[in-house]
VOBA-1610 file (N, C-alpha, C; in pm, whole numbers, padded with zeros to 5 digits, always signed):
BEGIN
Met+00859-04282-00468Met+00776-04352-00313Met+00758-04237-00240Val+00660-04233-00228Val+00613-04106-00144Val+00662-04098+00004Glu+00756-04029+00064Glu+00765-04029+00194Glu+00654-04073+00329Gln+00638-04179+00362Gln+00542-04179+00499Gln+00457-04077+00557Arg+00531-03962+00608Arg+00500-03816+00654Arg+00443-03754+00546Phe+00481-03746+00436Phe+00379-03672+00329Phe+00288-03770+00274Gln+00243-03875+00276Gln+00164-03987+00190Gln-00016-03911+00241Lys-00068-03861+00152Lys-00186-03799+00153Lys-00276-03843+00302Glu-00307-04001+00240Glu-00416-04091+00305Glu-00356-04088+00486Phe-00208-04089+00528Phe-00121-04132+00648Phe-00122-03995+00697Arg-00136-03868+00653Arg-00105-03765+00705Arg-00230-03650+00737Thr-00355-03714+00649Thr-00475-03637+00626Thr-00563-03692+00777Lys-00544-03865+00789Lys-00586-03955+00870Lys-00497-03906+01052Lys-00378-03886+01059Lys-00318-03831+01140Lys-00346-03650+01212Cys-00408-03587+01109Cys-00424-03484+01114Cys-00576-03476+01189Glu-00676-03577+01118Glu-00787-03572+01191Glu-00798-03640+01311Glu-00721-03713+01367Glu-00678-03787+01512Glu-00666-03688+01611Leu-00603-03584+01581Leu-00583-03455+01657Leu-00686-03310+01663Met-00749-03396+01593Met-00841-03246+01597Met-00946-03283+01724Arg-01022-03147+01738Arg-01069-03144+01860Arg-01214-03219+01837Pro-01298-03284+01919Pro-01392-03365+01859Pro-01534-03260+01818Glu-01533-03138+01876Glu-01612-03045+01795Glu-01611-02999+01651Val-01472-03021+01629Val-01415-02953+01498Val-01433-03080+01386Arg-01363-03184+01446Arg-01408-03335+01359Arg-01511-03375+01320Ala-01589-03348+01421Ala-01772-03352+01404Ala-01831-03302+01255Leu-01775-03178+01225Leu-01778-03111+01089Leu-01737-03134+01026Met-01643-03227+00966Met-01552-03298+00883Met-01639-03347+00750Asp-01680-03410+00811Asp-01783-03478+00727Asp-01921-03467+00651Leu-01962-03318+00691Leu-02086-03265+00657Leu-02063-03208+00531Pro-02187-03229+00461Pro-02204-03192+00301Pro-02113-03036+00251Leu-02131-03007+00161Leu-02052-02861+00132Leu-02134-02777+00174Asp-02275-02778+00136Asp-02370-02643+00188Asp-02387-02641+00317Lys-02352-02751+00408Lys-02379-02745+00515Lys-02263-02705+00595Lys-02143-02738+00535Lys-02021-02633+00568Lys-02016-02532+00555Val-02069-02452+00423Val-02104-02359+00404Val-02153-02235+00485Glu-02294-02312+00536Glu-02374-02247+00649Glu-02279-02271+00766Lys-02239-02353+00810Lys-02160-02340+00936Lys-02056-02224+00969Ser-02012-02237+00838Ser-01857-02099+00810Ser-01924-01990+00823Leu-02065-01980+00740Leu-02114-01819+00778Leu-02152-01763+00883Glu-02217-01877+00947Glu-02245-01874+01109Glu-02143-01828+01193Ile-02009-01900+01201Ile-01914-01831+01241Ile-01862-01701+01225Leu-01898-01642+01116Leu-01849-01514+01049Leu-01934-01407+01123Arg-02075-01448+01078Arg-02162-01396+01181Arg-02159-01343+01338Glu-02115-01482+01409Glu-02098-01503+01511Glu-01984-01398+01572Ala-01839-01398+01476Ala-01765-01283+01496Ala-01782-01156+01463Lys-01872-01125+01375Lys-01905-01015+01371Lys-01990-00921+01476Gly-02072-01032+01538Gly-02141-01000+01670Gly-02064-00945+01793Arg-01937-01020+01817Arg-01846-01033+01912Arg-01744-00948+01903Phe-01697-00878+01812Phe-01597-00825+01830Phe-01590-00683+01700Lys-01520-00615+01758Lys-01548-00453+01705Lys-01498-00447+01577Asn-01345-00489+01572Asn-01255-00422+01492Asn-01195-00578+01425Ile-01213-00602+01290Ile-01210-00745+01261Ile-01124-00717+01122Gly-01032-00776+01109Gly-00959-00781+00956Gly-00988-00956+00908Ile-00879-00951+00782Ile-00905-01097+00719Ile-00751-01086+00672Gly-00695-01219+00696Gly-00594-01209+00613Gly-00590-01273+00494Phe-00509-01248+00405Phe-00490-01266+00254Phe-00385-01324+00210Ser-00354-01451+00145Ser-00181-01442+00066Ser-00233-01472-00081Gly-00334-01517-00159Gly-00330-01534-00295Gly-00368-01657-00291Gly-00362-01762-00196Gly-00407-01880-00241Gly-00577-01925-00232Thr-00568-02048-00295Thr-00708-02059-00278Thr-00777-02084-00142Asp-00704-02133-00043Asp-00797-02133+00083Asp-00831-01957+00092Ser-00717-01893+00084Ser-00770-01752+00145Ser-00900-01690+00010Leu-00868-01738-00104Leu-00947-01656-00201Leu-01116-01738-00128Val-01102-01882-00113Val-01248-01911-00078Val-01310-01815+00033Leu-01206-01830+00143Leu-01219-01747+00284Leu-01300-01610+00224Leu-01201-01537+00129Leu-01264-01437+00105Leu-01415-01382+00050His-01429-01479-00026His-01526-01499-00108His-01684-01537-00022Leu-01644-01622+00113Leu-01759-01592+00217Leu-01767-01470+00325Val-01627-01418+00375Val-01666-01311+00405Val-01715-01214+00357Leu-01711-01199+00271Leu-01799-01055+00189Leu-01950-01100+00161Lys-02017-01198+00191Lys-02143-01231+00195Lys-02201-01170+00356Val-02081-01173+00436Val-02129-01116+00583Val-02086-00977+00633Phe-01925-00933+00592Phe-01912-00797+00591Phe-01917-00716+00444Pro-01910-00617+00429Pro-01913-00493+00347Pro-01741-00484+00282Asn-01715-00511+00147Asn-01579-00496+00112Asn-01503-00371+00195Thr-01541-00333+00261Thr-01446-00210+00355Thr-01400-00293+00466Leu-01420-00419+00491Leu-01319-00481+00580Leu-01200-00486+00536Pro-01111-00440+00654Pro-00984-00477+00620Pro-00907-00579+00595Val-00838-00580+00459Val-00733-00716+00436Val-00613-00687+00435Ile-00555-00783+00510Ile-00374-00775+00545Ile-00347-00900+00449Phe-00261-00802+00394Phe-00156-00915+00315Phe-00011-00883+00344Ser+00036-01007+00407Ser+00189-00987+00444Ser+00271-01042+00365Asp+00345-00938+00287Asp+00427-00927+00158Asp+00542-00983+00223Thr+00605-01098+00197Thr+00759-01150+00206Thr+00856-01070+00111Gln+00777-01021+00033Gln+00864-00982-00060Gln+00942-01107-00207His+00886-01232-00153His+00952-01302-00205His+00828-01406-00285Asp+00700-01369-00284Asp+00630-01472-00329Asp+00636-01462-00513His+00574-01580-00549His+00579-01573-00712His+00567-01450-00808Pro+00654-01407-00865Pro+00545-01341-00949Pro+00418-01320-00968Glu+00370-01458-01047Glu+00214-01508-01065Glu+00128-01486-00922Thr+00178-01494-00832Thr+00109-01469-00704Thr+00066-01288-00660Tyr+00193-01232-00679Tyr+00148-01082-00735Tyr+00062-01009-00801Glu+00068-01083-00921Glu-00016-01037-00992Glu-00161-01085-00972Phe-00211-01177-00947Phe-00326-01279-00904Phe-00370-01125-00795Ile-00285-01135-00674Ile-00362-01058-00613Ile-00368-00892-00633Glu-00337-00835-00742Glu-00364-00720-00790Glu-00470-00742-00913Lys-00519-00829-00928Lys-00606-00866-01019Lys-00760-00891-00918Val-00728-00971-00815Val-00846-00999-00683Val-00881-00834-00676Lys-00775-00790-00615Lys-00784-00638-00530Lys-00899-00547-00640Lys-00860-00552-00761Lys-00932-00481-00886Lys-01070-00546-00913Glu-01101-00700-00934Glu-01225-00729-01013Glu-01301-00775-00897Trp-01241-00765-00699Trp-01347-00810-00638Trp-01359-00676-00540Asn-01327-00544-00614Asn-01302-00412-00577Asn-01294-00366-00390Leu-01199-00458-00372Leu-01138-00426-00259Leu-01107-00301-00159Lys-01183-00272-00123Lys-01178-00122-00070Lys-01068-00054+00044Asn-01069-00172+00113Asn-00942-00158+00227Asn-00862-00271+00204Phe-00766-00253+00138Phe-00630-00356+00122Phe-00525-00354+00191Asn-00483-00352+00262Asn-00345-00332+00364Asn-00245-00448+00358Thr-00126-00369+00290Thr+00011-00483+00220Thr+00122-00412+00358Phe+00179-00531+00416Phe+00267-00485+00536Phe+00391-00572+00491Lys+00499-00525+00516Lys+00635-00581+00517Lys+00720-00570+00575Ala+00852-00625+00555Ala+00931-00564+00635Ala+01041-00481+00610Asn+01102-00406+00673Asn+01133-00277+00624Asn+01305-00278+00570Gln+01323-00447+00537Gln+01440-00438+00481Gln+01399-00595+00401Asn+01486-00621+00294Asn+01499-00778+00266Asn+01631-00863+00281Arg+01598-00948+00371Arg+01736-00995+00406Arg+01737-01176+00387Val+01676-01205+00291Val+01645-01327+00259Val+01796-01387+00198Lys+01866-01316+00145Lys+01989-01378+00123Lys+02076-01370+00234Glu+02069-01259+00294Glu+02144-01266+00436Glu+02129-01435+00525Phe+02021-01444+00520Phe+01962-01555+00614Phe+02036-01710+00539Ile+02018-01691+00420Ile+02031-01792+00340Ile+02193-01806+00369Asp+02288-01723+00329Asp+02411-01711+00372Asp+02463-01770+00508Lys+02397-01720+00605Lys+02431-01752+00756Lys+02393-01918+00772Phe+02258-01951+00722Phe+02192-02065+00808Phe+02178-02168+00678Gly+02159-02157+00567Gly+02183-02231+00515Gly+02034-02250+00398Leu+01969-02251+00300Leu+01854-02252+00248Leu+01764-02386+00306Gln+01664-02321+00332Gln+01553-02470+00420Gln+01579-02519+00497Thr+01722-02463+00578Thr+01728-02539+00741Thr+01617-02480+00831Pro+01631-02571+00970Pro+01516-02522+01031Pro+01579-02363+01107Glu+01693-02340+01094Glu+01713-02214+01155Glu+01671-02110+01023Phe+01699-02120+00912Phe+01679-02037+00861Phe+01531-01986+00845Thr+01474-02127+00798Thr+01319-02117+00805Thr+01234-02021+00920Glu+01281-02057+01032Glu+01270-01986+01173Glu+01269-01860+01132Ile+01384-01786+01128Ile+01449-01647+01118Ile+01360-01568+01007Cys+01391-01635+00903Cys+01337-01585+00761Cys+01183-01555+00797Cys+01107-01649+00837Cys+00948-01639+00832Cys+00919-01547+00947Glu+00997-01526+01071Glu+00944-01468+01143Glu+00976-01290+01073Phe+01078-01276+01039Phe+01112-01118+00998Phe+01002-01086+00876His+01003-01196+00796His+00918-01140+00617His+00818-01174+00646Lys+00775-01263+00742Lys+00572-01299+00737Lys+00545-01292+00837Ile+00573-01349+00916Ile+00530-01330+01072Ile+00542-01170+01141Glu+00636-01125+01179Glu+00630-00945+01201Glu+00558-00909+01125Pro+00564-00893+00993Pro+00435-00797+00920Pro+00322-00855+00936Met+00242-00922+00962Met+00135-00967+01020Met+00116-00904+01130Arg+00176-00961+01223Arg+00162-00892+01374Arg+00161-00754+01367Arg+00241-00686+01281Arg+00256-00505+01298Arg+00113-00492+01220Gly+00046-00558+01113Gly-00099-00517+01030Gly-00191-00518+01139Val-00172-00622+01248Val-00294-00651+01325Val-00296-00522+01435Asp-00166-00510+01468Asp-00119-00370+01597Asp-00185-00231+01497Thr-00132-00238+01365Thr-00151-00095+01316Thr-00288-00054+01315Leu-00370-00188+01273Leu-00510-00164+01258Leu-00575-00165+01379Lys-00539-00174+01451Lys-00594-00215+01610Lys-00714-00306+01614Leu-00687-00435+01563Leu-00783-00550+01510Leu-00784-00614+01680Asp-00929-00639+01699Asp-00935-00709+01823Asp-00971-00878+01774Ala-00973-00893+01615Ala-01004-01062+01562Ala-00964-01033+01404Leu-00889-01103+01380Leu-00788-01135+01276Leu-00886-01307+01198Ile-00965-01292+01081Ile-01015-01417+01027Ile-00888-01449+00937Thr-00875-01572+00929Thr-00765-01684+00828Thr-00826-01805+00785Gly-00774-01838+00709Gly-00834-01962+00590Gly-00741-02062+00624Ile-00711-02116+00766Ile-00622-02233+00790Ile-00731-02345+00785Arg-00658-02456+00761Arg-00761-02585+00789Arg-00715-02680+00823Gly-00788-02778+00936Gly-00707-02872+00995Gly-00651-02997+00950Val-00656-03016+00826Val-00612-03122+00753Val-00463-03103+00659Glu-00466-02988+00689Glu-00311-02902+00642Glu-00201-02958+00729His-00241-02949+00832His-00095-02970+00925His-00138-03004+01051Glu-00047-03105+01142Glu-00110-03146+01256Glu-00086-03023+01340Glu-00047-02943+01335Glu-00061-02796+01483Glu-00181-02761+01403Arg-00204-02697+01308Arg-00330-02637+01272Arg-00464-02756+01311Ala-00453-02878+01263Ala-00542-02950+01336Ala-00585-02956+01494Lys-00508-02897+01556Lys-00548-02883+01719Lys-00611-02770+01715Glu-00621-02672+01659Glu-00659-02531+01665Glu-00819-02550+01700Thr-00863-02443+01764Thr-01016-02427+01762Thr-01115-02311+01695Ile-01195-02285+01659Ile-01279-02198+01604Ile-01206-02088+01624Phe-01230-02012+01757Phe-01196-01935+01750Phe-01068-01919+01882Ser-00959-01871+01859Ser-00811-01900+01917Ser-00746-01745+01935Pro-00732-01769+02084Pro-00643-01640+02101Pro-00494-01600+02069Arg-00482-01502+02047Arg-00326-01469+02050Arg-00306-01344+02136Lys-00132-01336+02205Lys-00128-01214+02264Lys-00034-01152+02227Ser+00023-01158+02081Ser+00151-01038+02052Ser+00122-01002+01945Pro+00029-00897+01878Pro-00059-00798+01972Pro-00197-00922+02022Lys-00245-00880+02132Lys-00353-00955+02212Lys-00472-00924+02078His-00515-01031+02073His-00632-01022+01949His-00713-01183+01970Ile-00793-01212+01877Ile-00853-01338+01847Ile-00831-01380+01708Arg-00784-01517+01683Arg-00767-01565+01558Arg-00900-01639+01522Val-00991-01615+01401Val-01098-01676+01385Val-01084-01756+01283His-01133-01884+01245His-01078-02017+01180His-01250-02060+01079Pro-01258-01999+01058Pro-01415-02037+00948Pro-01438-02153+00894Ile-01322-02196+00796Ile-01280-02268+00767Ile-01194-02431+00810Leu-01168-02415+00923Leu-01109-02469+00986Leu-01140-02639+00957Phe-01259-02692+00918Phe-01295-02819+00938Phe-01319-02861+00767Trp-01297-02790+00691Trp-01314-02778+00530Trp-01189-02885+00507Arg-01233-02998+00400Arg-01119-03097+00339Arg-01093-02999+00207Pro-00945-03059+00130Pro-00952-02979-00029Pro-01046-03025-00078Ala-01083-03127-00084Ala-01214-03109-00181Ala-01326-03024-00179Asp-01350-02973-00063Asp-01458-02903-00027Asp-01420-02747-00093Ile-01284-02710-00098Ile-01230-02568-00149Ile-01244-02609-00287Leu-01206-02687-00381Leu-01229-02733-00490Leu-01357-02700-00565Glu-01452-02823-00445Glu-01592-02777-00516Glu-01660-02641-00536Tyr-01634-02569-00391Tyr-01680-02429-00416Tyr-01628-02319-00502Val-01490-02347-00539Val-01432-02282-00638Val-01516-02332-00761Lys-01533-02444-00793Lys-01632-02480-00880Lys-01775-02422-00910Lys-01806-02456-00805Lys-01962-02418-00826Lys-01950-02237-00843Asn-01917-02162-00740Asn-01865-02061-00774Asn-01838-01945-00922Asn-01766-02024-00959Asn-01672-02006-01087Asn-01610-01872-01065Ile-01481-01969-00971Ile-01397-01858-00909Ile-01254-01861-00964Glu-01209-01777-01010Glu-01064-01801-01101Glu-00962-01809-00999Cys-00868-01898-00952Cys-00747-01951-00878Cys-00621-01911-00895Asn-00530-01853-00855Asn-00348-01817-00890Asn-00360-01963-00943Pro-00272-01876-01103Pro-00246-01963-01204Pro-00114-02118-01105Leu-00054-02062-01048Leu+00047-02131-01009Leu-00008-02293-00970Tyr-00141-02291-00957Tyr-00204-02471-00897Tyr-00204-02505-01021Lys-00245-02460-01144Lys-00247-02548-01261Lys-00100-02561-01316Gln-00008-02508-01254Gln+00180-02570-01293Gln+00191-02690-01198Gly+00110-02733-01085Gly+00157-02856-01013Gly+00212-02822-00845Tyr+00148-02668-00815Tyr+00164-02652-00686Tyr+00046-02651-00609Thr+00054-02708-00481Thr-00089-02721-00382Thr-00079-02687-00287Ser+00045-02568-00231Ser+00059-02513-00130Ser+00138-02378-00187Leu+00128-02289-00208Leu+00190-02177-00206Leu+00265-02075-00062Gly+00382-02050-00096Gly+00470-01984-00025Gly+00556-01890-00086Cys+00680-01879+00005Cys+00793-01808-00081Cys+00866-01870-00192Met+00882-01801-00304Met+00968-01919-00370Met+01100-02012-00352Glu+01143-01972-00281Glu+01276-02009-00203Glu+01213-02147-00107Cys+01113-02137-00109Cys+01046-02283+00016Cys+00942-02331-00043Thr+00914-02313-00185Thr+00786-02380-00235Thr+00860-02442-00374Ser+00788-02583-00387Ser+00788-02652-00467Ser+00665-02711-00540Leu+00692-02773-00658Leu+00605-02847-00791Leu+00577-02972-00671Asn+00438-02987-00674Asn+00428-03117-00600Asn+00309-03186-00713Lys+00355-03272-00816Lys+00278-03335-00872Lys+00257-03477-00862Asp+00279-03531-00753Asp+00232-03636-00702Asp+00098-03628-00655Pro+00003-03752-00695Pro-00108-03787-00654Pro-00164-03788-00544Asn-00028-03866-00478Asn-00042-03982-00368Asn+00038-03889-00239Ala+00090-03766-00250Ala+00151-03667-00189Ala+00018-03597-00088His+00070-03556+00011His-00013-03478+00095His-00006-03319+00049Glu-00097-03225+00047Glu-00113-03150-00019Glu+00008-02991+00017Arg+00054-03029+00149Arg+00176-02927+00188Arg+00345-02989+00128Ala+00326-03120+00073Ala+00440-03190+00003Ala+00561-03072-00027Gly+00505-03010-00104Gly+00581-02906-00178Gly+00643-02792-00081Arg+00622-02763+00069Arg+00676-02687+00151Arg+00796-02704+00196Gly+00831-02820+00198Gly+00987-02826+00268Gly+00976-02941+00421Val+01058-02989+00432Val+01039-03036+00571Val+01086-02941+00647Ala+01172-02865+00681Ala+01205-02776+00785Ala+01095-02697+00809Arg+01019-02652+00725Arg+00896-02568+00776Arg+00801-02690+00826Glu+00782-02820+00792Glu+00682-02921+00898Glu+00722-02961+00991Thr+00832-02932+01006Thr+00895-02983+01155Thr+00897-02902+01276Ile+00903-02748+01227Ile+00890-02679+01291Ile+00796-02558+01331Met+00681-02638+01265Met+00543-02595+01255Met+00495-02461+01367Glu+00481-02575+01492Glu+00438-02529+01636Glu+00554-02441+01668Lys+00667-02436+01652Lys+00744-02277+01664Lys+00707-02193+01623Leu+00697-02171+01464Leu+00625-02096+01416Leu+00509-02040+01453Arg+00387-02135+01468Arg+00261-02066+01514Arg+00272-02013+01673Ala+00371-02035+01724Ala+00392-01971+01865Ala+00442-01872+01812Leu+00534-01828+01730Leu+00533-01671+01672Leu+00446-01583+01667Gly+00336-01636+01598Gly+00217-01564+01548Gly+00210-01632+01396Tyr+00258-01702+01319Tyr+00215-01765+01158Tyr+00090-01865+01197Ser+00010-01834+01053Ser-00133-01866+01086Ser-00171-01999+01099
//
């Protein structure tokens, strides 16, 4: 039996209730209309901001986002990968494949200057709230902030969706950040999981092989587990601690 907070229907409904009216209104559009709206958002971003980058993680959402972005921007647009040094081997291999096959000419990897995961596990315990906060900030969030600062971006396009998490559900399409100062752009905020899968199928896009193993949301090996229960929400494999402190993580700069 899936715990209620991780049940697909319960959590999706909760996320939709938290969405801003203008975002929620887009949720039930057919895929072709959602694609049009996402491209419209990207074109608006292109007109509003001088230096724009895109965050890429090797997951399906960021892959679909990249596919859309390349319809509007040339492949010289800066792509940022925040390397936690603890992603699955399959993810690293897949990212290298995408870089080569999609001919990405401006791919930038940022990572922490040391690997402190074991130190944090020993001090706080694996997957505790304390571990999750300090480890994510050090290995994932700070490298992304540094990437935005180093590349002098005034906007960063990310592939978050509102039904993924209650905190993401509250987002706006264009969302300001302070450290460093820039705007986060969320072109697929109103897409459902089924939209992502339909888009991938229609465009014959190869995805990270971890999904075929039963993962539904990808992160570091220490904090990501299989999620083979069809009644479980897509983020059920990401651990309780991360889900409960997401507001704090996003305040630090998590997508």
